[in-house]
Every structure is written in structure tokens, then in C-alpha cells.
ZAMARGU-4260 file (C-alpha; in steps of 0.2 Angstrom, whole numbers, plus 5000, padded with zeros to 4 digits):
<rodrens>
0) 4772/4643/4783 | 4786/4633/4790 | 4805/4638/4788 | 4807/4623/4777 | 4793/4630/4766
5) 4802/4647/4766 | 4819/4639/4762 | 4811/4629/4747 | 4803/4646/4741 | 4820/4655/4742
10) 4828/4641/4732 | 4815/4643/4719 | 4817/4662/4719 | 4835/4659/4716 | 4830/4650/4700
15) 4819/4666/4696 | 4803/4657/4699 | 4790/4671/4700 | 4776/4661/4708 | 4788/4657/4722
20) 4792/4675/4724 | 4774/4680/4724 | 4770/4667/4737 | 4785/4672/4748 | 4780/4691/4746
25) 4762/4686/4751 | 4768/4677/4766 | 4780/4690/4773 | 4776/4706/4764 | 4764/4713/4776
30) 4774/4709/4792 | 4790/4717/4784 | 4779/4732/4779 | 4773/4734/4797 | 4790/4732/4804
35) 4798/4745/4792 | 4783/4757/4794 | 4785/4756/4813 | 4803/4761/4812 | 4802/4775/4799
40) 4785/4781/4803 | 4780/4785/4786 | 4768/4775/4776 | 4775/4780/4759 | 4793/4777/4763
45) 4788/4760/4771 | 4780/4755/4755 | 4795/4760/4745 | 4807/4751/4758 | 4796/4735/4758
50) 4798/4735/4739 | 4816/4737/4741 | 4817/4723/4753 | 4808/4711/4742 | 4819/4716/4727
55) 4834/4712/4737 | 4826/4695/4741 | 4823/4692/4723 | 4842/4697/4719 | 4850/4688/4734
60) 4840/4673/4736 | 4854/4662/4729 | 4865/4670/4743 | 4854/4664/4757 | 4866/4653/4767
65) 4853/4645/4778 | 4862/4649/4794 | 4846/4657/4801 | 4828/4656/4798 | 4823/4663/4781
70) 4811/4675/4790 | 4826/4681/4801 | 4836/4684/4785 | 4822/4694/4777 | 4820/4705/4793
75) 4838/4708/4793 | 4837/4715/4776 | 4822/4726/4781 | 4831/4732/4797 | 4846/4737/4787
80) 4836/4746/4774 | 4825/4755/4787 | 4840/4761/4797 | 4849/4767/4781 | 4833/4777/4777
85) 4832/4784/4795 | 4851/4790/4794 | 4847/4799/4777 | 4831/4807/4785 | 4839/4810/4802
90) 4823/4805/4811 | 4819/4794/4825 | 4800/4794/4827 | 4791/4777/4827 | 4773/4773/4831
95) 4768/4755/4836 | 4750/4756/4832 | 4748/4737/4833 | 4754/4737/4851 | 4737/4743/4859
100) 4726/4736/4845 | 4710/4744/4839 | 4696/4749/4851 | 4683/4736/4853 | 4665/4739/4845
105) 4658/4736/4863 | 4668/4750/4871 | 4659/4766/4874 | 4665/4783/4869 | 4674/4786/4885
110) 4684/4770/4884 | 4688/4773/4866 | 4695/4791/4871 | 4705/4783/4885 | 4713/4770/4873
115) 4717/4784/4860 | 4725/4794/4874 | 4735/4779/4880 | 4740/4776/4862 | 4746/4794/4860
120) 4756/4793/4876 | 4764/4776/4871 | 4768/4783/4854 | 4776/4798/4861 | 4786/4787/4874
125) 4792/4776/4859 | 4797/4791/4849 | 4809/4796/4863 | 4818/4780/4861 | 4833/4777/4848
130) 4829/4768/4832 | 4840/4753/4839 | 4830/4752/4855 | 4813/4753/4846 | 4819/4740/4833
135) 4823/4728/4848 | 4806/4730/4856 | 4797/4729/4839 | 4806/4713/4834 | 4803/4705/4852
140) 4785/4710/4856 | 4777/4712/4839 | 4787/4700/4828 | 4791/4687/4841 | 4809/4685/4837
145) 4822/4677/4849 | 4836/4687/4855 | 4848/4676/4845 | 4837/4680/4829 | 4837/4699/4833
150) 4856/4699/4835 | 4857/4692/4817 | 4844/4704/4811 | 4852/4720/4818 | 4870/4713/4816
155) 4876/4714/4834 | 4881/4702/4848 | 4867/4694/4859 | 4873/4704/4874 | 4871/4720/4865
160) 4853/4715/4861 | 4850/4711/4879 | 4857/4728/4884 | 4847/4737/4871 | 4831/4728/4877
165) 4835/4732/4895 | 4838/4750/4892 | 4823/4752/4880 | 4811/4745/4893 | 4819/4756/4906
170) 4817/4772/4895 | 4800/4767/4890 | 4794/4765/4907 | 4802/4782/4913 | 4794/4791/4898
175) 4777/4783/4902 | 4779/4787/4920 | 4783/4805/4916 | 4768/4806/4904 | 4757/4799/4918
180) 4763/4812/4931 | 4760/4826/4918 | 4742/4820/4915
</rodrens>
């Protein structure tokens, strides 16, 4: 769906069009859920937060100013709600299950075991990062947002996004190297 389509849907949602809301939710709901789940690392909480995000879209569609893509605006809401939830829980664990993908049916048991081990090491390394660093990696590599869009989503300047991305990759690399050496 194009940004123009999303903008039209938000205009209709502002007029309390339930069909437009259902379409918007169907288009963006699963990506928002995945992003939030990867930040809070709790399926139940992610479901709740995804609902909260979409309720906020319903309430605030009329306030969408169009300065950014509609998708960027929604992910900004999701980021803020997830960070608030993390502050309340005081946890920083985040798995990125989608990063490695599911094991292929063609792979044998040894390859599947190695992939599972790689996934565990990656998740442990990601868990060692701050929520801000994980969010930048998730938004960049999983969701495909630009640095400018990420700056809007996490409400910080572009140089801060660049710095967070640099340090996140550096710390992730260090954690994976340490895990490999302990193997």
C-alpha cells in the first residue's frame, strides 16, 4: 500500500470510518506487533501494546500532520508505547526471531541445530543491547526505515540515530565475538 493510500485511510479514520480503520490495521497491524514484540519480548504485552497503538491511531488520525509517511507516524506511536512499557517493567530483553528466519525443510538435523544455536547466540547478544540500540537495528534492518524516518519515530536527531546504529552494531559484533570464543 502506498503512503498516499495510507494518508487517505487516515483521513477517513479521522471521520470515524471503521472500514478504513480495519484496512489500516490489516495493512500495518502485524508489522507493528512484530516491532513491539521484538522490543518488549513478551507476546501478551505486544498484543496489548499493538491494540493500544491502533486505538491511538483511531483517536489521533485527525492530528496526523503529514510531515512524515503515515507508516513512520504509526511506528513512532508504537516505539513510544513500547519504551514506556519497558520503563515500567525495567527490562531490556528483545529477541529478533525474524532476523535469522526459519530453518529450511531441506536442511538436515545438524544444520537445524546449528541455526538454532546461532539464533540463541544472536538473541543473547541483542539482549545485551539497550532498548534504544535494539530499536534502531530493528527499524533499520527489519522494517527498512531510513535514518530520517527513524529519527522521527524515536524522536531524536539524525546524528543520534547514526551514533546509536554505530554503537549498536559495534556492541552486537563484540557480543557475538565473545559468544563465538566461548563456544
